[in-house]
Structures are given as C-alpha cells and as structure tokens.
MDAnalysis code that builds the backbone (N, CA, C; Angstrom):
import MDAnalysis as mda
import numpy as np

u = mda.Universe.empty(321, n_residues=107, atom_resindex=np.repeat(np.arange(107), 3), trajectory=True)
u.add_TopologyAttr("name", ["N", "CA", "C"] * 107)
u.add_TopologyAttr("resid", np.arange(1, 108))
u.add_TopologyAttr("resname", ["MET", "VAL", "LEU", "PHE", "THR", "ILE", "LEU", "VAL", "ASP", "LEU", "PHE", "ARG", "ASP", "ASP", "LYS", "LEU", "ASN", "GLY", "TRP", "TRP", "LYS", "ALA", "VAL", "TRP", "VAL", "ILE", "PHE", "LEU", "ILE", "PHE", "VAL", "PRO", "PHE", "LEU", "THR", "ALA", "LEU", "VAL", "TYR", "LEU", "ILE", "ALA", "ARG", "GLY", "ARG", "GLY", "MET", "ALA", "GLU", "ARG", "ASN", "ALA", "ARG", "ASP", "ARG", "ARG", "THR", "VAL", "PRO", "GLU", "ASP", "THR", "ASP", "TYR", "TYR", "THR", "HIS", "PRO", "THR", "PRO", "SER", "ALA", "THR", "PRO", "ALA", "ALA", "ASP", "ILE", "GLU", "GLN", "ALA", "LYS", "ALA", "LEU", "LEU", "ASP", "LYS", "GLY", "VAL", "ILE", "SER", "GLN", "ASN", "GLU", "PHE", "ASP", "ALA", "LEU", "LYS", "ALA", "LYS", "ALA", "LEU", "GLY", "ASN", "ARG", "PHE"])
u.atoms.positions = np.array([
    [-44.126, 40.240, -71.931],
    [-43.477, 39.861, -73.166],
    [-44.461, 39.117, -74.079],
    [-45.274, 38.275, -73.492],
    [-46.249, 37.523, -74.274],
    [-47.270, 38.471, -74.904],
    [-47.680, 39.473, -74.164],
    [-48.666, 40.424, -74.698],
    [-48.085, 41.188, -75.884],
    [-46.818, 41.576, -75.767],
    [-46.167, 42.267, -76.882],
    [-46.074, 41.348, -78.100],
    [-45.724, 40.102, -77.875],
    [-45.635, 39.132, -78.974],
    [-46.992, 38.947, -79.643],
    [-48.033, 38.905, -78.859],
    [-49.380, 38.761, -79.415],
    [-49.756, 40.001, -80.222],
    [-49.442, 41.179, -79.722],
    [-49.742, 42.412, -80.473],
    [-48.998, 42.444, -81.799],
    [-47.732, 42.061, -81.782],
    [-46.962, 42.020, -83.029],
    [-47.591, 41.028, -83.993],
    [-47.976, 39.867, -83.493],
    [-48.587, 38.859, -84.354],
    [-49.920, 39.334, -84.918],
    [-50.697, 40.042, -84.112],
    [-51.981, 40.561, -84.590],
    [-51.801, 41.453, -85.810],
    [-50.852, 42.360, -85.746],
    [-50.685, 43.307, -86.835],
    [-49.866, 42.739, -87.981],
    [-49.212, 41.613, -87.763],
    [-48.472, 40.953, -88.830],
    [-49.408, 40.078, -89.674],
    [-50.532, 39.665, -89.118],
    [-51.467, 38.788, -89.805],
    [-52.313, 39.586, -90.790],
    [-52.079, 39.367, -92.091],
    [-52.821, 40.114, -93.101],
    [-54.167, 39.477, -93.431],
    [-54.444, 38.299, -92.907],
    [-55.725, 37.647, -93.164],
    [-56.814, 38.088, -92.181],
    [-56.410, 38.652, -91.045],
    [-57.362, 39.052, -90.020],
    [-57.877, 40.460, -90.315],
    [-59.189, 40.608, -90.270],
    [-59.856, 41.880, -90.517],
    [-59.452, 42.911, -89.464],
    [-59.443, 44.170, -89.840],
    [-59.067, 45.244, -88.928],
    [-59.946, 45.342, -87.698],
    [-61.236, 45.059, -87.865],
    [-62.144, 45.113, -86.721],
    [-61.831, 44.010, -85.729],
    [-61.491, 42.838, -86.230],
    [-61.130, 41.749, -85.322],
    [-59.830, 42.067, -84.585],
    [-58.911, 42.732, -85.273],
    [-57.672, 43.160, -84.603],
    [-58.006, 44.123, -83.468],
    [-58.919, 45.049, -83.726],
    [-59.324, 46.010, -82.704],
    [-59.960, 45.303, -81.505],
    [-60.801, 44.309, -81.775],
    [-61.446, 43.557, -80.691],
    [-60.395, 42.849, -79.844],
    [-59.437, 42.197, -80.498],
    [-58.366, 41.508, -79.763],
    [-57.589, 42.502, -78.899],
    [-57.263, 43.671, -79.452],
    [-56.489, 44.659, -78.699],
    [-57.279, 45.155, -77.494],
    [-58.554, 45.422, -77.677],
    [-59.391, 45.889, -76.561],
    [-59.424, 44.845, -75.448],
    [-59.623, 43.586, -75.829],
    [-59.640, 42.538, -74.819],
    [-58.270, 42.364, -74.171],
    [-57.192, 42.543, -74.948],
    [-55.849, 42.457, -74.365],
    [-55.609, 43.556, -73.341],
    [-56.214, 44.708, -73.558],
    [-56.037, 45.815, -72.614],
    [-56.821, 45.577, -71.329],
    [-58.080, 45.130, -71.453],
    [-58.941, 45.018, -70.284],
    [-58.871, 43.672, -69.573],
    [-58.614, 42.602, -70.294],
    [-58.518, 41.266, -69.693],
    [-57.276, 40.576, -70.267],
    [-56.086, 41.041, -69.914],
    [-54.881, 40.603, -70.622],
    [-54.556, 39.110, -70.475],
    [-54.612, 38.577, -69.287],
    [-54.176, 37.191, -69.097],
    [-55.130, 36.187, -69.735],
    [-56.419, 36.394, -69.539],
    [-57.402, 35.495, -70.146],
    [-57.365, 35.607, -71.670],
    [-57.267, 36.826, -72.172],
    [-57.214, 37.030, -73.622],
    [-55.961, 36.409, -74.217],
    [-54.833, 36.550, -73.534],
    [-53.591, 35.954, -74.033],
    [-53.715, 34.437, -74.085],
    [-54.314, 33.851, -73.074],
    [-54.505, 32.402, -73.061],
    [-55.418, 31.965, -74.203],
    [-56.534, 32.657, -74.391],
    [-57.469, 32.323, -75.471],
    [-56.794, 32.516, -76.833],
    [-56.033, 33.591, -76.982],
    [-55.354, 33.865, -78.256],
    [-54.362, 32.756, -78.586],
    [-53.573, 32.371, -77.596],
    [-52.570, 31.331, -77.841],
    [-53.213, 29.990, -78.172],
    [-54.342, 29.695, -77.567],
    [-55.045, 28.442, -77.876],
    [-55.687, 28.514, -79.258],
    [-56.365, 29.628, -79.550],
    [-57.124, 29.736, -80.793],
    [-56.242, 30.005, -82.005],
    [-55.196, 30.777, -81.832],
    [-54.408, 31.214, -82.982],
    [-52.930, 30.862, -82.870],
    [-52.586, 29.977, -81.952],
    [-51.196, 29.622, -81.715],
    [-50.495, 29.006, -82.916],
    [-51.190, 28.131, -83.623],
    [-50.581, 27.483, -84.787],
    [-50.273, 28.500, -85.882],
    [-51.233, 29.378, -86.167],
    [-51.006, 30.421, -87.162],
    [-49.901, 31.372, -86.731],
    [-49.828, 31.634, -85.439],
    [-48.785, 32.500, -84.899],
    [-47.406, 31.870, -85.142],
    [-47.301, 30.586, -84.917],
    [-46.032, 29.890, -85.139],
    [-45.674, 29.869, -86.626],
    [-46.658, 29.677, -87.485],
    [-46.395, 29.661, -88.927],
    [-45.925, 31.033, -89.428],
    [-46.574, 32.110, -88.963],
    [-46.157, 33.446, -89.370],
    [-44.758, 33.769, -88.853],
    [-44.471, 33.339, -87.639],
    [-43.149, 33.567, -87.069],
    [-42.077, 32.817, -87.858],
    [-42.351, 31.570, -88.222],
    [-41.392, 30.783, -89.001],
    [-41.193, 31.386, -90.390],
    [-42.278, 31.850, -91.013],
    [-42.173, 32.468, -92.328],
    [-41.299, 33.717, -92.281],
    [-41.505, 34.545, -91.259],
    [-40.728, 35.773, -91.147],
    [-39.276, 35.483, -90.827],
    [-39.014, 34.452, -90.064],
    [-37.627, 34.101, -89.747],
    [-36.890, 33.576, -90.972],
    [-37.617, 32.964, -91.898],
    [-36.966, 32.490, -93.129],
    [-36.593, 33.646, -94.044],
    [-37.393, 34.703, -94.069],
    [-37.131, 35.802, -95.000],
    [-36.149, 36.827, -94.455],
    [-35.993, 36.930, -93.160],
    [-35.087, 37.921, -92.583],
    [-33.647, 37.712, -93.027],
    [-33.102, 36.490, -93.007],
    [-31.707, 36.350, -93.455],
    [-31.492, 36.784, -94.901],
    [-32.437, 36.533, -95.764],
    [-32.295, 36.950, -97.157],
    [-32.221, 38.468, -97.265],
    [-33.020, 39.151, -96.471],
    [-33.078, 40.604, -96.539],
    [-31.861, 41.268, -95.916],
    [-31.275, 40.646, -94.918],
    [-30.158, 41.285, -94.214],
    [-28.793, 40.760, -94.627],
    [-28.729, 39.750, -95.461],
    [-27.435, 39.216, -95.875],
    [-26.572, 40.249, -96.567],
    [-27.180, 41.145, -97.302],
    [-26.394, 42.152, -98.009],
    [-25.602, 43.013, -97.031],
    [-26.199, 43.296, -95.866],
    [-25.526, 44.142, -94.887],
    [-24.550, 43.364, -94.011],
    [-24.895, 42.155, -93.653],
    [-24.053, 41.406, -92.733],
    [-22.956, 40.612, -93.425],
    [-23.215, 40.111, -94.617],
    [-22.238, 39.337, -95.366],
    [-22.217, 39.811, -96.819],
    [-21.706, 40.992, -97.063],
    [-21.709, 41.456, -98.448],
    [-20.824, 40.563, -99.320],
    [-21.355, 40.202, -100.441],
    [-20.595, 39.368, -101.347],
    [-19.684, 40.247, -102.190],
    [-18.442, 39.851, -102.315],
    [-17.553, 40.664, -103.142],
    [-17.980, 40.582, -104.605],
    [-17.963, 41.707, -105.253],
    [-18.349, 41.720, -106.660],
    [-17.184, 42.234, -107.487],
    [-17.205, 41.877, -108.726],
    [-16.118, 42.256, -109.618],
    [-16.299, 43.663, -110.164],
    [-17.547, 44.123, -110.227],
    [-17.795, 45.413, -110.859],
    [-18.745, 46.263, -110.015],
    [-18.640, 47.574, -110.143],
    [-19.612, 48.445, -109.476],
    [-21.036, 48.220, -109.990],
    [-21.153, 47.817, -111.252],
    [-22.489, 47.569, -111.817],
    [-23.199, 46.451, -111.067],
    [-22.450, 45.425, -110.661],
    [-23.062, 44.318, -109.908],
    [-23.531, 44.797, -108.543],
    [-22.734, 45.666, -107.903],
    [-23.148, 46.223, -106.613],
    [-24.416, 47.057, -106.761],
    [-24.467, 47.873, -107.793],
    [-25.641, 48.717, -108.020],
    [-26.862, 47.866, -108.349],
    [-26.667, 46.817, -109.114],
    [-27.774, 45.913, -109.457],
    [-28.320, 45.236, -108.204],
    [-27.429, 44.816, -107.320],
    [-27.862, 44.174, -106.082],
    [-28.602, 45.175, -105.189],
    [-28.101, 46.395, -105.117],
    [-28.772, 47.424, -104.330],
    [-30.138, 47.763, -104.920],
    [-30.245, 47.782, -106.236],
    [-31.528, 48.058, -106.902],
    [-32.543, 46.961, -106.587],
    [-32.068, 45.712, -106.536],
    [-32.965, 44.614, -106.184],
    [-33.498, 44.790, -104.764],
    [-32.640, 45.225, -103.843],
    [-33.092, 45.478, -102.477],
    [-34.079, 46.635, -102.425],
    [-33.835, 47.661, -103.225],
    [-34.755, 48.801, -103.281],
    [-36.117, 48.370, -103.823],
    [-36.113, 47.556, -104.863],
    [-37.368, 47.090, -105.466],
    [-38.160, 46.217, -104.498],
    [-37.464, 45.449, -103.658],
    [-38.137, 44.603, -102.671],
    [-38.633, 45.396, -101.472],
    [-38.182, 46.652, -101.367],
    [-38.601, 47.482, -100.252],
    [-37.759, 47.289, -99.008],
    [-36.629, 46.624, -99.139],
    [-35.770, 46.369, -97.995],
    [-35.005, 47.632, -97.594],
    [-34.612, 48.438, -98.574],
    [-33.887, 49.668, -98.302],
    [-34.649, 50.850, -98.879],
    [-34.334, 52.026, -98.358],
    [-34.990, 53.245, -98.842],
    [-34.210, 53.820, -100.020],
    [-34.777, 54.853, -100.629],
    [-34.108, 55.511, -101.749],
    [-32.783, 56.122, -101.313],
    [-32.741, 56.694, -100.102],
    [-31.499, 57.292, -99.594],
    [-30.416, 56.226, -99.404],
    [-30.813, 55.067, -98.871],
    [-29.842, 53.990, -98.694],
    [-29.345, 53.483, -100.049],
    [-30.251, 53.418, -101.023],
    [-29.848, 53.010, -102.368],
    [-28.832, 53.996, -102.945],
    [-29.113, 55.284, -102.786],
    [-28.189, 56.296, -103.298],
    [-26.818, 56.183, -102.640],
    [-26.800, 55.907, -101.328],
    [-25.526, 55.763, -100.619],
    [-24.761, 54.540, -101.119],
    [-25.462, 53.427, -101.331],
    [-24.803, 52.224, -101.841],
    [-24.296, 52.433, -103.262],
    [-25.062, 53.160, -104.051],
    [-24.646, 53.459, -105.424],
    [-23.389, 54.319, -105.431],
    [-23.379, 55.332, -104.570],
    [-22.203, 56.201, -104.479],
    [-20.986, 55.421, -104.000],
    [-21.198, 54.513, -103.048],
    [-20.092, 53.692, -102.546],
    [-19.554, 52.791, -103.651],
    [-20.461, 52.206, -104.428],
    [-20.034, 51.321, -105.514],
    [-19.248, 52.089, -106.573],
    [-19.637, 53.319, -106.803],
    [-18.948, 54.130, -107.810],
    [-17.695, 54.807, -107.259],
    [-17.480, 54.678, -105.948],
    [-16.295, 55.259, -105.347],
    [-16.443, 56.714, -104.991],
    [-17.666, 57.216, -104.999],
    [-17.910, 58.624, -104.654],
    [-17.991, 58.779, -103.150],
    [-17.589, 59.896, -102.652],
    [-17.723, 60.232, -101.232],
    [-18.737, 61.356, -101.107],
    [-19.421, 61.383, -99.998],
    [-20.414, 62.440, -99.771],
    [-19.749, 63.716, -99.383],
])
C-alpha cells in the first residue's frame, strides 16, 4: 500500500522532473523497502502537503454530484454544469447529459 501511495505521489508532483520520477520508479521496483523509506524521509513533508491540497479540492469538485443544490431555473443548472466542464471536472458527454436533464429532455 505504501508503494502505491508513493507512486501516486510521484506522478501527482508537478515540480519533479520526469527523469527523477523514472529514477524513483526504477529504485522502487528493484529496492522497494529501502527506496520507500528514503522517499518518505526525503519527500514526506511535500507528500503530506500535496495530499492535503488534493483533499481540499475534492469536495468542491464532487459536491455537484453528491449534494446538488436546488436551483430555480434550468439556466442556473446549465451554468453550474458549464463551470464544471470549464474546470475539467466533467466531460463534454456529461455536460450534455446534465444540460438535457436541466431542460427536461430524455435521451
């Protein structure tokens, strides 16, 4: 589980060069326990910061699906769906489905 968490953190870190990511992955494959220990010591603080940052943004991105706010008009629903599309949270197909739902259309 720790190795998977480290791999996810490696590819989530946009400040780390691709070659350094490759080096970390190679060492994780051939010397997993020692590399995991070194990684957690050397990059543990940054790992915790990235994890906390991502945990703060996830509720904002998923609130529309888990707690949809009632709106007075279909235009407000479409506007909210467009904002999610612009942020990259939903795909064009999901946007079209939400738009059709707001307008009362069935597929």
